[in-house]
VOGU-3710 file (C-alpha; in Angstrom, 3 decimals, decimal comma):
1> mrlnrheyrs> 36,855/52,181/27,517  35,636/52,988/31,030  32,208/53,069/32,726  31,771/54,951/35,978  30,122/52,819/38,659  27,557/55,495/39,514  26,527/55,745/35,864  26,368/51,956/35,746  24,044/51,927/38,763  21,826/54,587/37,190
11> kvlgcwlgkn> 21,505/52,456/34,057  20,595/49,348/36,043  18,017/51,274/38,065  16,668/52,764/34,830  16,354/49,232/33,467  14,268/47,992/36,394  12,153/51,156/36,534  11,421/50,855/32,817  10,582/47,183/33,227  8,076/47,874/36,005
21> iggtvgapfe> 6,469/50,763/34,153  6,139/48,975/30,831  4,756/45,828/32,394  2,094/47,818/34,213  1,051/50,107/31,372  0,797/47,203/28,942  -0,921/44,656/31,182  -4,579/45,535/30,387  -4,032/44,927/26,663  -1,992/41,720/26,787
31> wkrqvndisf> -2,606/39,351/23,864  -5,277/41,441/22,201  -4,645/41,655/18,463  -5,784/45,196/17,978  -4,498/48,720/17,585  -4,744/50,488/20,932  -4,921/54,202/21,650  -3,379/55,039/25,008  -1,367/57,984/26,249  -0,792/56,905/29,875
41> yvqgdlngrp> -1,817/54,262/32,394  -5,468/53,276/31,980  -5,976/51,544/35,339  -6,964/54,649/37,293  -5,438/54,863/40,769  -2,704/52,237/41,074  -2,134/53,177/44,714  1,598/53,540/44,199  2,149/49,886/43,285  3,063/48,219/39,993
51> lpnddldiql> 1,040/45,331/38,672  2,655/41,922/39,225  4,302/40,652/36,069  6,103/37,466/35,096  8,487/39,578/32,987  10,380/40,431/36,156  9,548/37,519/38,464  11,816/34,843/37,019  14,710/37,284/36,871  14,340/37,705/40,632
61> lwlcameekg> 14,628/33,928/40,921  17,803/33,874/38,824  19,229/36,645/41,018  18,643/34,472/44,097  20,088/31,424/42,341  23,350/33,247/41,635  23,517/34,695/45,122  23,068/31,227/46,613  25,059/29,081/44,159  27,502/31,488/42,531
71> ldvtsqrlad> 27,869/32,807/39,019  28,425/29,383/37,456  24,741/28,629/37,021  24,037/25,960/34,418  20,803/25,082/32,679  20,520/22,080/34,990  20,864/24,245/38,092  18,336/26,767/36,806  15,999/23,842/36,062  16,054/22,834/39,724
81> ywcrfvtphw> 15,028/26,340/40,750  12,354/26,387/38,044  10,719/23,146/39,165  10,702/24,274/42,777  9,611/27,887/42,522  7,917/28,663/39,159  4,167/28,098/39,566  2,393/28,438/36,158  1,240/25,381/34,250  0,400/27,260/31,057
91> aeygnakvam> 2,194/27,637/27,709  5,983/27,215/27,648  6,277/27,595/31,418  4,030/24,619/32,034  5,386/22,521/29,177  8,920/22,958/30,463  7,998/22,168/34,044  6,153/18,987/33,064  9,039/17,931/30,824  11,695/18,580/33,480
101> rhgllpplsg> 9,712/16,761/36,142  9,402/13,860/33,702  13,192/13,770/33,484  13,966/15,732/30,331  17,002/17,949/30,788  17,412/21,306/29,058  17,345/21,950/26,139  15,152/18,878/25,590  12,699/20,283/28,142  12,160/23,253/25,842
111> svnnafkhsc> 12,448/21,543/22,460  10,457/18,316/22,750  6,686/18,440/22,185  6,634/22,172/22,849  4,440/24,200/20,508  5,440/27,310/22,469  9,192/27,135/21,926  8,787/30,016/19,453  6,867/32,177/21,942  7,704/35,057/24,272
121> gayirseiwa> 8,521/33,604/27,692  12,316/33,883/27,496  13,217/37,258/25,996  11,265/39,004/28,744  13,817/37,797/31,314  16,981/38,855/29,480  17,818/41,960/31,507  19,397/40,214/34,492  22,119/38,745/32,269  22,813/42,105/30,624
131> ciapglpqva> 22,936/43,939/33,932  25,450/41,557/35,519  27,584/41,630/32,356  27,468/45,293/31,239  29,406/45,914/28,061  30,063/42,157/27,702  27,350/41,002/25,278  29,088/37,689/24,551  28,906/36,837/28,258  25,311/38,023/28,640
141> asyavrdaal> 24,276/36,019/25,573  25,903/32,846/26,918  23,841/33,113/30,105  20,706/33,846/28,073  21,200/30,587/26,168  21,418/28,602/29,405  18,239/30,289/30,622  16,108/30,060/27,472  17,074/26,408/26,910  14,772/25,454/29,797
151> dhgdgegtha> 11,496/26,331/28,104  12,389/27,215/24,503  15,177/24,761/23,653  16,241/25,208/20,039  13,320/27,515/19,227  12,947/31,147/18,247  12,291/31,961/21,892  15,946/31,241/22,624  17,108/33,399/19,719  14,920/36,200/21,065
161> evfmaalesa> 16,412/36,132/24,561  19,946/36,022/23,185  19,182/38,958/20,875  17,841/41,067/23,723  20,535/40,110/26,253  23,264/41,076/23,789  21,538/44,347/22,873  20,945/45,300/26,506  24,488/44,445/27,595  25,945/46,530/24,764
171> afvvsdlral> 23,556/49,376/25,671  25,631/50,052/28,791  28,437/51,334/26,560  26,718/52,156/23,233  23,773/54,572/23,122  22,913/54,489/19,404  19,920/52,177/18,968  20,656/51,226/15,362  24,202/50,278/16,302  22,822/48,181/19,168
181> idialtyvpa> 20,428/46,353/16,860  23,258/45,654/14,421  25,341/44,211/17,267  22,473/42,057/18,536  21,747/40,643/15,079  25,193/39,030/15,033  24,170/36,891/18,020  21,301/35,094/16,250  21,241/33,023/13,050  20,662/35,188/9,991
191> dsgvaaavrt> 17,945/32,810/8,795  16,034/32,874/12,097  12,522/34,260/12,384  13,739/36,810/14,923  16,350/38,186/12,517  13,822/38,316/9,674  11,289/40,277/11,743  13,978/42,714/12,912  15,070/43,285/9,312  11,467/44,037/8,324
201> tlachdagks> 11,264/46,623/11,102  14,487/48,328/10,050  13,451/48,384/6,396  10,161/50,071/7,298  11,944/52,630/9,457  14,415/53,413/6,695  11,539/53,770/4,218  9,875/56,398/6,411  6,796/54,336/7,189  4,714/55,160/10,248
211> wletrddilr> 4,744/52,933/13,282  1,243/51,725/12,386  2,227/50,827/8,832  5,254/49,013/10,232  3,134/47,169/12,788  0,875/45,937/9,985  3,858/44,832/7,879  5,238/42,893/10,825  1,946/41,063/11,362  1,540/40,538/7,642
221> hhrgrladfw> 4,832/38,657/7,379  5,751/37,358/10,846  2,601/36,856/12,917  1,770/33,840/15,027  -1,333/32,821/16,958  -1,474/32,206/20,681  -4,973/30,704/20,904  -8,280/30,873/19,035  -10,063/32,503/21,958  -7,763/35,550/22,142
231> pvsdrdralg> -9,545/38,568/20,643  -8,830/39,984/17,191  -10,217/43,388/16,220  -12,482/43,804/13,204  -9,779/45,923/11,570  -7,147/43,228/11,933  -9,556/40,496/10,923  -10,271/42,396/7,707  -6,527/42,507/7,051  -6,319/38,734/7,428
241> fdtgvfgydv> -4,539/38,862/10,772  -6,923/36,416/12,445  -4,711/33,520/11,358  -1,148/32,521/12,168  1,078/29,664/13,240  0,086/28,500/16,716  2,701/29,475/19,315  4,904/31,346/16,814  4,740/34,675/18,601  8,197/35,931/19,501
251> psnialtlvg> 9,528/37,207/16,136  6,649/39,674/15,797  6,854/40,774/19,430  10,615/41,347/19,281  9,942/43,518/16,246  7,138/45,453/17,974  9,423/46,106/20,942  11,843/47,748/18,522  8,994/49,700/16,916  8,318/51,336/20,266
261> llwggedfgq> 11,966/52,260/20,666  12,670/53,379/17,092  9,551/55,492/16,643  9,406/56,690/20,255  13,020/57,817/20,238  14,085/60,031/23,119  10,528/60,357/24,476  10,012/57,686/27,134  6,230/58,146/27,142  6,069/57,732/23,373
271> vmciavncge> 8,144/54,556/23,580  5,696/53,117/26,116  2,565/54,142/24,255  3,661/53,077/20,786  4,743/49,661/22,066  1,342/49,161/23,740  -0,634/50,649/20,852  0,805/48,025/18,501  -1,083/45,334/20,413  -0,014/41,675/20,851
281> dtdctaatag> 1,993/40,797/23,998  1,841/44,359/25,221  3,118/43,949/28,774  6,215/42,205/27,417  6,921/44,578/24,533  6,466/47,706/26,650  8,416/46,269/29,591  11,397/45,293/27,423  11,325/48,588/25,542  11,234/50,387/28,899
291> siwgiihgae> 14,204/48,466/30,225  16,297/49,152/27,114  15,407/52,860/27,205  16,311/52,934/30,892  19,716/51,356/30,287  20,546/53,792/27,506  19,377/56,944/29,294  19,683/56,107/33,001  17,203/56,341/35,865  17,332/60,120/36,125
301> avpqkwidpi> 15,873/60,436/32,621  12,770/58,347/33,356  9,952/60,902/33,786  8,702/61,091/37,352  5,103/61,162/36,157  5,548/57,549/34,986  7,130/56,486/38,301  4,734/58,114/40,773  1,613/56,013/40,001  3,417/52,700/40,636
311> grgiativln> 6,159/53,680/43,071  9,361/51,695/43,408  8,045/48,423/44,811  8,091/44,997/43,159  5,007/42,776/42,939  5,259/39,084/42,011  2,788/36,680/40,414  4,393/33,429/39,164  6,705/32,447/42,028  6,088/30,187/45,008
321> lgelwhlpkt> 6,903/32,653/47,759  6,813/30,204/50,650  10,593/29,787/50,672  11,555/32,873/48,647  11,470/35,277/51,553  14,681/36,942/50,358  13,341/38,352/47,076  14,072/42,062/46,469  11,200/44,234/47,616  12,017/47,365/45,598
331> vdeltdrtqr> 13,766/48,266/42,358  16,429/50,009/44,453  17,206/46,840/46,408  17,185/44,868/43,157  19,663/47,357/41,694  22,012/47,063/44,685  22,001/43,267/44,545  22,452/43,256/40,771  25,436/45,568/41,171  27,111/43,197/43,622
341> larqmlirhh> 26,841/40,316/41,175  28,103/42,496/38,337  31,266/43,365/40,271  32,024/39,656/40,609  31,327/39,041/36,930  33,486/41,928/35,748  36,411/40,817/37,910  36,094/37,310/36,511  36,286/38,629/32,952  39,052/41,169/33,708
351> aehlhsdept> 36,650/44,013/32,942  36,835/46,024/36,158  37,097/49,145/33,984  33,345/48,767/33,394  32,738/49,467/37,086  35,213/52,250/37,775  35,468/55,168/40,189  36,916/57,216/37,345  34,710/59,244/34,980  33,131/57,361/32,092
361> dlgdldpaal> 35,228/57,420/28,934  33,958/55,425/25,951  35,770/57,430/23,316  37,924/54,575/22,063  35,111/52,040/21,789  34,427/50,529/18,368  30,897/49,039/18,441  32,071/46,371/16,004  34,198/44,945/18,818  30,981/43,954/20,610
371> rcrdldaltt> 29,736/41,722/17,800  29,427/37,981/18,306  32,768/36,219/17,996  31,539/32,633/17,606  27,860/32,081/16,875  28,263/28,322/16,515  29,781/27,971/19,987  27,121/30,257/21,461  24,279/28,098/20,152  25,860/24,746/21,087
381> ptrgplftfd> 23,840/24,389/24,350  20,577/24,428/22,353  21,422/21,156/20,603  21,496/18,765/23,537  22,156/18,497/27,291  25,589/19,933/28,113  27,523/19,020/31,248  30,568/21,028/32,299  33,007/19,400/34,698  36,263/20,816/36,060
391> ffsvqvlyge> 38,429/19,761/33,119  36,036/18,414/30,497  32,669/19,214/28,981  30,339/16,505/27,730  27,360/17,016/25,432  24,730/14,409/24,621  22,983/14,713/21,251  19,946/12,562/20,521  19,336/11,352/16,987  16,218/11,692/14,872
401> ggpairdgqt> 13,063/11,753/16,940  14,732/13,047/20,088  14,660/11,032/23,306  11,527/8,986/22,526  12,194/5,284/21,882  9,905/2,289/21,157  10,210/-1,412/21,921  12,829/-2,916/19,619  13,892/0,456/18,225  17,533/1,512/17,865
411> kdltvtiqnl> 18,433/5,159/18,392  21,695/6,977/17,755  23,226/8,908/20,633  26,263/11,112/19,983  28,556/12,033/22,870  30,971/14,932/22,368  33,803/15,328/24,892  35,866/18,515/24,989  39,169/18,630/26,856  39,172/21,983/28,672
421> wwvqtilnlr> 42,563/21,468/30,267  44,645/20,563/27,213  46,753/18,016/29,031  47,391/14,497/27,822  45,001/11,975/29,294  43,166/8,733/28,677  39,459/8,635/29,451  37,600/5,439/30,281  33,948/5,295/29,213  31,569/2,803/30,799
431> wylpdtlhva> 27,807/2,493/30,399  25,493/1,590/33,258  22,273/0,416/31,628  18,966/-1,106/32,742  18,153/-4,521/31,294  15,758/-2,884/28,840  18,562/-1,064/26,981  21,473/-2,470/24,995  24,370/-0,408/23,625  26,725/-0,788/20,655
441> parqgtlsfv> 29,537/-0,812/19,721  30,465/-1,678/23,347  29,536/-1,007/26,962  33,013/0,312/27,694  36,095/1,663/25,954  38,779/4,357/26,063  39,542/7,684/24,406  42,995/9,241/24,283  43,691/12,985/24,318  47,189/14,159/23,411
451> anesapkivt> 48,732/17,260/24,960  47,344/20,596/23,756  44,604/18,856/21,773  41,581/21,133/21,756  39,502/19,307/19,133  36,609/17,392/20,722  36,263/13,630/20,671  32,964/12,463/19,193  31,558/8,983/19,740  28,217/7,725/18,397
461> fqltagelre> 26,473/4,919/20,231  23,461/2,883/19,158  21,035/2,112/21,962  18,379/-0,525/21,386  15,295/-0,869/23,539  13,860/-4,176/24,693  10,404/-4,301/26,223  9,974/-0,945/27,938  8,207/-1,109/31,277  8,436/2,494/32,500
471> gvtravleit> 7,539/5,926/31,183  11,189/6,949/31,453  14,243/4,733/31,019  17,464/6,042/32,534  21,098/5,202/31,929  24,427/6,661/33,054  27,665/7,110/31,139  30,593/7,054/33,553  33,774/8,790/32,401  36,957/8,423/34,425
481> adsrptvmlv> 40,527/9,592/33,815  43,553/7,321/34,212  45,807/8,131/37,199  43,444/10,857/38,412  40,452/10,824/40,765  38,206/12,274/38,068  34,740/10,721/37,886  32,165/12,262/35,564  28,630/10,879/35,540  26,503/11,820/32,534
491> pvmftngnfa> 22,777/11,033/32,819  20,952/9,815/29,725  17,224/9,212/29,554  14,689/7,997/27,026  10,947/8,471/27,110  8,652/5,560/26,293  7,530/6,207/22,717  5,348/3,143/22,235  2,264/5,330/21,941  3,976/8,217/20,157
501> tsdp> 2,366/9,703/17,054  4,288/10,596/13,926  5,327/13,810/15,701  7,856/12,725/18,391
//
């Protein structure tokens, strides 16, 4: 398998062009539950500029984060960038920012008290991970998990970003859309809402239903509800589509993105218009459909008539630009900078053949080889804060009720330690606790790893709260290794749950 670097660049540029176009054409109809009827941009003269769109903004931030800090970005590192540069206070963006500033680490920042963890804010920023890991969907999906954990935690929003990142990464080397969907489905739980909505879409397509009939089936079985004040057409109200689970919006929108692609086929304009005409989160569905089409077909295939009205610039809307002076200004600059990161990523994963000077040759590729190899390991970061050190990883899992704790309450806390080096060692564990927390079975102890032992060590502690005096109570688990200078500090925090309702 081999991908020519010029073809790779064309696919990346096609991705960003499609993203800009779709976000602009869909923006006027965002979150209107109605059937639209467009055939082109409706804004009149756009003066050669795209509309600003959060679908692209946060990906620009992640690009800068990797350029500044390297490819080894963790959820915690992305959280720092988020709190500093992401401006919105609404929906999952705002919930996550408030939670992180309160001290909740990802994925808790996306899981706890977040009615929007099943919404659309994560899948719309999947392309950066696919573009820096072309033809490596397992790698792209692992980055998508770290990203989505910030504001969607263990929700459907995380499944949606993983699904799209895997599909888009595979699209660099597989052009058949049905094969790409089959690959992407292996990266999400089969019982997830995202998988169910995708299966509904495929069943309708196989049955020969129209895109409109399919759109109605999707809303009939998988719809959510963003807010009561968002408009619903008389037609959809008559069909009973004026109800839905609050915040449960991403399964239906993932499906509608695929409707645009499946029914639009080779016609870029049809892909854009069908995605927008389905209604719902139209800037997101059209933008993601445009990016996928652009990856599959390349920039040269994007019709010039769709590029001319908005040009090649990038407009931002949800970033604090005061210190982000180095953001890409055009899709061409974004493509060049994406390509530089991809070269590093491909070298790291011994996949330089996916950025080759030789002609593209994918003749020996079996799409089945791109399926998920370990779904359980992929989803591990959604279960609790994960800390990766040089030779060990440590994950903290909170018991029932999450990190909220009341006066006198005892909560279980499970610590899982994985030896990444497979050498024999003894680890010393020691708790540093405020006087309002007490731990059992002991404040300190040891764990022994034998040589070549890859199985994790799992220890469950019981922490009991005294009289809580602060909104957040912090503790630290110190882990050191005998005869080595290793010191690993694992932060643990509890929120004051004395006024918590039955829903923690």
